[in-house]
C-alpha positions in Angstrom: 12.4 -22.1 34.1 13.9 -19.8 31.4 16.3 -17.1 32.5 17.0 -14.1 30.2 19.1 -11.1 31.2 19.1 -12.1 34.8 15.3 -12.4 35.0 13.3 -15.6 35.3 10.5 -15.7 32.8 7.2 -17.1 34.1 6.9 -20.7 32.7 3.1 -20.8 32.2 2.8 -17.5 30.3 2.8 -17.2 26.5 6.1 -16.1 25.2 4.7 -12.8 24.0 3.6 -11.9 27.6 6.6 -13.5 29.3 9.1 -11.3 27.5 7.3 -8.2 28.9 8.6 -9.2 32.4 11.9 -7.8 31.3 12.4 -4.1 32.2 12.3 -2.1 29.0 10.3 -4.6 26.9 6.7 -3.9 26.3 4.1 -5.4 24.1 5.3 -4.0 20.8 9.0 -4.7 21.4 8.1 -8.2 22.6 6.3 -9.0 19.3 9.2 -7.5 17.3 11.7 -9.7 19.1 9.6 -12.9 18.7 9.2 -12.1 15.0 12.9 -11.6 14.6 13.7 -14.8 16.4 11.2 -16.8 14.3 9.3 -18.2 17.3 5.6 -18.5 17.8 4.1 -15.9 20.2 1.6 -18.5 21.4 4.2 -21.0 22.8 4.7 -21.1 26.5 8.0 -20.0 28.0 8.6 -23.5 29.4 8.4 -25.0 25.9 11.5 -23.1 24.7 14.5 -25.2 23.8 18.1 -24.3 24.6 18.9 -23.2 21.0 15.8 -20.9 21.0 16.8 -19.4 24.4 20.2 -18.7 22.9 18.7 -17.1 19.9 16.6 -14.8 22.1 19.7 -13.9 24.2 21.5 -12.9 21.0 18.6 -10.7 19.9 18.3 -9.1 23.3 22.0 -8.0 23.2 20.9 -5.4 20.6 18.5 -3.8 23.0 18.9 -1.7 26.2 17.1 -3.7 28.9 17.2 -4.4 32.6 20.2 -3.1 34.6 21.8 -1.1 31.8 18.5 0.7 31.0 17.8 1.4 34.7 21.3 2.8 35.1 20.8 5.1 32.1 17.4 6.4 33.3 18.9 7.1 36.8 21.9 8.9 35.2 19.5 11.0 33.1 17.5 12.1 36.1 20.7 12.8 38.1 22.0 14.9 35.2 18.7 17.0 35.2 19.1 17.5 39.0 22.8 18.5 38.7 22.3 21.1 36.0 19.5 22.7 38.0 16.8 22.1 35.3 13.1 22.6 36.2 12.5 18.9 35.5 15.3 18.0 37.9 13.8 20.2 40.6 10.5 18.4 40.2 12.2 15.0 40.5 14.0 16.2 43.6 10.7 17.3 45.2 9.0 14.0 44.1 6.3 16.0 42.2 4.9 15.2 38.7 7.5 16.2 36.1 5.5 16.3 32.8 3.1 19.1 33.5 0.3 17.2 35.3 -1.8 19.1 37.8 -1.0 18.8 41.5 -4.0 20.5 43.0 -5.9 17.2 42.7 -4.5 13.8 41.8 -0.7 13.1 42.0 -1.4 11.1 45.2 1.2 8.4 44.5 3.9 11.1 44.4 2.7 13.4 47.2 1.3 10.8 49.6 -1.9 10.7 51.6 -4.1 13.8 52.1 -3.4 15.9 55.2 -6.7 17.5 56.0 -6.2 21.0 57.4 -9.6 21.4 58.9 -9.2 18.5 61.3 -6.0 19.9 62.8 -7.6 23.3 63.4 -10.4 21.7 65.4 -8.0 19.8 67.6 -6.1 23.1 68.3 -9.3 24.9 69.2 -10.3 22.1 71.6 -7.0 22.4 73.5 -7.5 26.1 74.1 
């Protein structure tokens, strides 16, 4: 099993896909890294030899990935909250930050629906 930047790459996946398991590396950056390293995107992660893994590690040192990237994102959000920016307030309230509507959608941020009509009926029944 290949381990890069503290993450185990899935052995059976193609290298192009396996690199996307690293936080901060998507499809485009994965292809760019593979091209830079001179490897085939179709080879499986388990087929990598030690020298190829070392070459990938050297290339990944130039990019902000995993823990360092997570830390930077967290600090950026914390800075927005500290300076009292609108975006910081939206982060603090767990609402969409980039102008999306909240009347409908945004369920992953706001949680399950709380139906108002159902609670009114139960109150009337108690009286």
